[in-house]
C-alpha positions as semicolon CSV with decimal commas, in nm:
position;residue;x (nm);y (nm);z (nm)
1;M;3,804;-1,456;1,968
2;P;3,773;-1,265;1,635
3;T;3,466;-1,322;1,423
4;S;3,524;-1,500;1,098
5;K;3,434;-1,355;0,761
6;K;3,177;-1,632;0,715
7;S;2,976;-1,543;1,026
8;S;2,991;-1,176;0,934
9;A;2,869;-1,256;0,583
10;K;2,582;-1,461;0,726
11;K;2,474;-1,171;0,946
12;T;2,486;-0,930;0,652
13;A;2,287;-1,173;0,436
14;A;2,028;-1,215;0,711
15;K;1,988;-0,838;0,744
16;S;1,951;-0,785;0,369
17;G;1,703;-1,076;0,357
18;A;1,494;-0,909;0,627
19;K;1,501;-0,581;0,435
20;R;1,400;-0,758;0,116
21;A;1,113;-0,934;0,293
22;A;0,990;-0,601;0,428
23;T;0,959;-0,461;0,075
24;Q;0,794;-0,766;-0,081
25;G;0,482;-0,972;-0,031
26;L;0,250;-0,894;0,258
27;M;0,483;-0,636;0,408
28;K;0,520;-0,430;0,089
29;P;0,335;-0,100;0,135
30;V;0,041;-0,065;-0,103
31;Q;-0,169;0,242;-0,179
32;P;-0,535;0,211;-0,070
33;S;-0,805;0,338;-0,308
34;A;-1,006;0,646;-0,213
35;A;-1,294;0,429;-0,084
36;L;-1,064;0,217;0,133
37;A;-0,862;0,521;0,246
38;V;-1,171;0,654;0,426
39;I;-1,140;0,354;0,659
40;V;-0,766;0,279;0,682
41;G;-0,603;0,611;0,593
42;S;-0,453;0,743;0,271
43;K;-0,085;0,659;0,327
44;P;0,065;0,342;0,175
45;L;0,043;0,052;0,423
46;P;0,137;-0,315;0,425
47;R;-0,156;-0,547;0,354
48;T;-0,132;-0,681;0,709
49;E;-0,188;-0,333;0,853
50;I;-0,479;-0,268;0,615
51;T;-0,641;-0,591;0,737
52;K;-0,590;-0,492;1,102
53;R;-0,741;-0,148;1,051
54;L;-1,032;-0,284;0,849
55;W;-1,119;-0,538;1,120
56;A;-1,086;-0,269;1,387
57;Y;-1,339;-0,061;1,191
58;I;-1,575;-0,358;1,154
59;K;-1,559;-0,434;1,526
60;D;-1,584;-0,070;1,639
61;H;-1,897;-0,022;1,428
62;R;-2,041;-0,364;1,520
63;L;-2,074;-0,474;1,160
64;Q;-2,029;-0,846;1,228
65;D;-2,352;-1,044;1,231
66;A;-2,445;-1,133;1,589
67;Q;-2,559;-1,488;1,504
68;N;-2,317;-1,577;1,224
69;K;-1,983;-1,405;1,294
70;R;-1,859;-1,495;0,944
71;L;-2,093;-1,236;0,790
72;I;-2,008;-0,868;0,765
73;H;-2,283;-0,608;0,722
74;A;-2,184;-0,303;0,518
75;D;-2,252;0,045;0,644
76;A;-2,245;0,347;0,410
77;T;-1,866;0,383;0,448
78;L;-1,781;0,016;0,394
79;Q;-2,027;-0,054;0,112
80;P;-1,812;0,100;-0,169
81;V;-1,521;-0,124;-0,063
82;L;-1,749;-0,429;-0,075
83;G;-1,861;-0,358;-0,429
84;G;-2,197;-0,219;-0,321
85;K;-2,301;-0,544;-0,152
86;P;-2,500;-0,501;0,171
87;Q;-2,345;-0,815;0,326
88;V;-2,041;-1,036;0,256
89;S;-1,870;-1,329;0,422
90;M;-1,531;-1,275;0,582
91;F;-1,387;-1,502;0,311
92;E;-1,509;-1,267;0,035
93;L;-1,373;-0,968;0,225
94;A;-1,005;-1,029;0,137
95;K;-1,087;-1,066;-0,233
96;L;-1,293;-0,748;-0,241
97;V;-1,035;-0,547;-0,046
98;S;-0,755;-0,662;-0,277
99;Q;-0,930;-0,477;-0,559
100;H;-0,883;-0,153;-0,362
101;V;-0,504;-0,159;-0,325
102;H;-0,240;-0,066;-0,583
């Protein structure tokens, strides 16, 4: 049975929609600042990947507070990203990191 033009058009629209979504919003690659690049790398990355790499760094260096897991302690590498603060909550983290992407 031959495919109709409508189903073909829907498939094309779905593909272009997926491409558009990959270049917008959370999936749009952003350039990390020099301070953030030390942790996540200097190449443009989607915000989701920056978040993954940042949390991997925090966990690898055991920067989460042992008693209150919502608190992040800054080491010398992370402190410039956190605006010089020695400790922030995980809720402040996203706001502070957003200042380091272009």
